[in-house]
N, C-alpha and C positions, 0 to 999 in steps of 0.2 A: 517344644511342641509335642503332643501327645495324639497319635493317629492310630487308625486300624479299622476294621470292619464292624458292622453292627454287631451288637451284644459281645464285644471283645473285652470289655472291662475299662474303656476310656473314661467314662464319666465315673464309674466306681473308683478308679485311680485318684481322680481330681477331687472327689469327695472325701476320700481317705487324707489326702494332702491338707484339705481344709480343717479337718478334725486334728491334725497334728499340731494345732496351736496350744492344744490342752495338754497338761501333764499326764503322763501315763503311769500304769503299774507295771513293774517288770514282768514280762510273761503273759501280758494280757492280749498278745496279738498285734499290738500296734508299736512293737519296739524299734522298728525301722522308719516310722513315719513321723519324723520331726521338722516341724514347720516354724518359721519365724512368726513370732506372736503378733505381729502387724499385718499379717496376710488377710486379703479380704476377696470374698468370692463375688464377682461382678455380674449383674443380671441385666437383660432389657426388662424393664418393670412398667409396662404400660399402666398409666392411670396415677403414678405417683406426683404428687406435688413438687415443684421447683420454684424456689422463692429468691430473687434477686442474684442469681448465680452467673458469673462470667462464663459464658459457653464458647468463648473465642478459640480455646484450643482445638475444637472440633467443629465449629460452625463459624463459616465466613459472614453470612447474614441470615435473617429470617425472613421468609416471604411476608408481606404485610407490614414490614417496618418495625417489628419488634426489636428492643434494644439488646443486641447479642452480648453487651458487657453487663447488663443488668436484666437478665432474662426471667420471667415467671410464667408459671403456668398451673392451673389447677389440675389438669389432666396430660401428663407428658405421654408421647408416642414412644415407641419402642426404642428409636434410634435417640432421641432427646434423653429419655431417662437412662440409657445406657452411657451415654456422654457424661451425664450429670453425675452418675455414680463413680466414674473413673475420675472427674475433676474433684469431687468431694473426697475420695479415697487419697488423691495425691496431697490435697491440703490437709487431711487428718494424720498423714503421715505412714501411710500403707507402704511397705517395702515389697510386697508380692501380691500382684493381681492374678486371681484364678478366673478363668473364663472358659466356658462351654459353648461351642457353637450352637448345640441345641436350644440354649436359653439365651441366645443373643439375637441382635437385629441385623440381619444380613447386610442391608445397605450401609449400615455403620461399620460393619467389621471389614467388608471387602468391596473394592471397586477396581475390577481388571481394566487392562489396557483398552480393549475394545469400549467398554461402559465409559471410560474417561474420555474417548473420542467422540462417542454418539452423544452423551449428555455433557455439553461444556459448561452449562450454567447450573452447576451442582453446589448447593450450599454446605454439604457435608464435607469434612475433611476425614477421610476413613482412618480408623485405628492404625492400620499399616503404617500411615504417615508419621505416626508419633511414636512407634515402638523404639525406635533408636535413640530418640530424644529422652524417653522415659528410662531406658537403660543407662542413658548418661547421667541421669539423676539418682541412680543407684536403685531404680524400681524395676524389679523383674516381673516377668509375665510367664504364666503357664497356661498354654491353649490346648484345648481340645478341638481337634479339626479332623473330620472323616470325610468330607464332601468336596473339598477343594485343595487344590496344590498351591493356592496363592500364597500361603504363609511359609512354605518350605524354604523359600529364598531368604527369608527374615529370621529363621530359626537358627539358633547356636547349638542346640541339641534337638535331636528327633527321637521319640521313643515309639516303637511300634508295639501295639497290643495284640497278641494273637492267643485266643483262649484263656484270657486272664494273666497270661504271662507277658512280662515286659522285655523288649529287646532294643538296645541302642542301634539305630541304622544311621547316625548321623554322617558317618564316612560314605556310605551308599548314596545319601542324598547329595552330597558335596559333588558326586561324580556325574549328576545329571545336569543337563543343559538348562539351567533355571534362568528365568529373565532378570534382568538387572533390577534391584530394589530401587523404589522411588520414595522421597521423603517430602515433606511440606517444606516449602521455600524459606518460611520463617518460623523462628522459634517461638513456641506458646507463651502466653502470658498465664501462667498458673496461679489460681488464686492463693494468696498469703494470708488473708485475713476474713474471718466471718464473725460477725457479732449479732446477738439477738436483741432486739427492743423488749425492754423489760415491760410487764404490766404496769400501767398508770393506775395508782391508787393512793388514797390517803390513809389507809388502814395501815396498823402497825406491822401486820403480817397477812399473808394471803393463805386462804384454805379451799380447797375444792370439794364440792358435794360428792363428785364421783371420781374416784381413782381405782381403775380396775385394769387387768390384763384380760382381754376378752378371748377365750378359746386358744390361747398362746399365740394369737395372730395379731391382735390389735390392742393398742393401749388407749384408754380413754380417760381424759382429764377434762370433765365438764364439757366445753364446747370444743376443746382440742381433742384431736384422735390422730393416731399414727399407725398406719398398716405396716407392720414388719414382718410380714409372711415371708421375704426375700432376704431377711438377715439372717441367712442360714446358719451362722457361726453360733446363735444363740439356739440352745438344744433342750433346755430344762425350763419348767414352769417357776422353778425357784429363781432362775435368772431373770425371767420376765418380772416376777414380783420386785426384784431388786431394781431393775431398770425402770419401772414404773414409779418406785419410791424416789429414785434419782431425779427422774424428769420432773416430778412435782415439786420437789425441792428447787430445782434449777429454773423453772419456770416462775415459781413464787419467789424467788430471791430478787431483791431489789439492787441488783448490782448495776454500776454505772453503765450508761450507754457506751459504745464503742469498745467493750471488753471483749478480747479475742476468745470466741467460743470454744475452741479446742484446748487452749490454754487453761481456761476456766474449768473445763470439765476435768482435764488431766490433774490440776492441782487440787480441785475438789475430791476427787477419787483417792487422792493420796493422804487426805485429811480424814483419818480414821474417825475423829471425833465429830466431824460433820456427816459424813455419808455412811460409815460402815458400822457405826455404834449407836447413833442417835436414829432411831427409828420412828420418831414421833411424827404420825402422818395425819392427813384429814381423818375426819371421824369415822368414814367408813372403810377405810384400808386398815384391814386387821393387823395389829402389830405383831401377833403371834404366827404370822406366816413365815416360812422358812426363806432366807435369801442365799444365792450363790453369787459368786464374783461374776462381773461383767467387765470387759475391756473400754477403755475410754473412746476407741474407734466406734464400738458399736453403739455406745450412748450418743455420739455424735451423729452417727448415721440415722439413728432413731428420731432425735431431735429434728434433723433436717427434712424427716417425712411428715412431722406434725402439721396437720391442716389447721390453720388460724394463727399460728405464730408468726411473728415479724422477724425477718433476718435481713442483715445488710451485709 
């Protein structure tokens, strides 16, 4: 847990940790920021689509009778989107979740003892109730929290930021009279497989009239579009070019139904002949564009945000 007052450097520190996934040049100022390559920043992402995802790790039910095991929406709320982002991150192999309270849904992150008593019929299982379980799955979490002490009792390490200087106050926190931690009664059923339904066509190959990265925030492939504004680990236009090219090939590939998406993406990225050397694309996607490397987890997260694609 990273805590501190306003303008003390909390968000700056977690942003630096996020950028630690990339290789550094010695002496460039980032020498001590080294992060697991599978770290992922988690946001509340109002409006993102969710397609046939098992939301049961964080939802007991949905009002209106929607299937919690196969939940879909074209416009997710803050809490639903943040839950979906974590579930997808766990499936995709993330080993570190980075969460900033300023960019999170409060009702998803925290529910104190009084609110648990007042609101008995609550469909949301708060993130606090899954932290221990995620840790036991070797998935770490770094939280930026400045407005609530609720997470202090869950934290194994507490860093206090003061005027952009970090200080370990774990021992001081352990001397506080903190409330006993609570966890969900049952272990979650985390998603183990995701597969996309390929485009049905009799053509030998599929090409798109429009393949573009719009303002470095949206990828458009004809009627498919993905808003990737909050995939903040993607930092260059060249990465967006590469991502658009990969997504075009993936969607246009006539791979069999029930192929695991993450395994397919990972294997494809490793296959240089297919993804990193063959830049044959639809006619309006300029082959002379520059490309920079992207992670398999970012490709999967972008595909999960595609409007129009079918995922099971």
